[in-house]
C-alpha positions, 0 to 999 in steps of 0.5 A: 796061072793058066791061060784061062785064069788070065782071060777071066781076069782080063774082064775085071776092070777097076770100074767093075771092082769099084761098083762091086765094092760100093754095091756090097757096102750098100747092101751091108749097110742096109742089112745092118740098118734093118737089123738095128731097127728090128732090134730096137723094135723088139726092145720097145715091144718088150718094154711095152709087154713088161709095162702091160704085165705090171698094169695087169698085176695091179688090176688083179690085186685091186680086183682081189681086194674088191672080191675080199670086201664083197665076200665079207659083205656077203658073209655079214648079210648071211649072218644077219638073216 
């Protein structure tokens, strides 16, 4: 090691190392917590979208059935006249 490397290493203390390690661990934990929360939120939204799509599909089938009934009634009225 050169003299410059020794001088740079002299400024590193155990306290600085501990603070750096705990700070890094805190940041990593915060990022991971945020990631998992976002992952859960995306999953919840996905489930809600699937449910909403199923509801819309049922509504659409009901409306199609009602349209078919109404069309038959219109045809019957046309035949009567």
